[in-house]
N, C-alpha and C positions, 0 to 999 in steps of 0.2 A: 981527784976523781972526775971522770967525765960523765956526761948525761946524754941521753937520747930522748928527744921529745917526739911523741907520736901524736899527730892530730887526726881526728876523724870522728865518726859516729860511735856511739856506745857498742854497736855490733862489731865494728872494725877493731876497737880497743879490746873487746873480749876475745877476738880471734888471736890477737897478738899476745895477750896475757896467758891464754891457754897454751899457745906455742911455747912461751918462755917457761911456764910452770912444768910442762911435759918434758922439757929439755934441761931441767934443773938449773936454770939461769936465774940468779937472784935479781929481783926488781921490786920497785915500789910503785903503787898507783897513788898519785897525789892529786888533790883538788887544784884545778887551774884557775878557779874563780872567774870563769868566762861567763858570757851571756848565753845561757842555754834554756831550752824549754823546760817546763816542770817535769815532763815525762823523761827527758834526757837526764836531768839532774837526778831523778830517782834511779835510773839505770846506772849512772856513774857512781852514785853512792853505794849501790849494790856491789859493783865491782871493787870499790875501795874496801868495803867490809869483807868481801870474799878473799881478797889477796893481801890483806894486812894482818 
């Protein structure tokens, strides 16, 4: 299986996940273990909970 990695802010990631979900495309949002601000970590965690 192939993977696509999308890098960007939580807002950009949410735009992409919304597009994928609206077009019935299967995907997973996974933790990248990067060095992010506490605010960004919270927003990424929210996306992971929302789309998992």
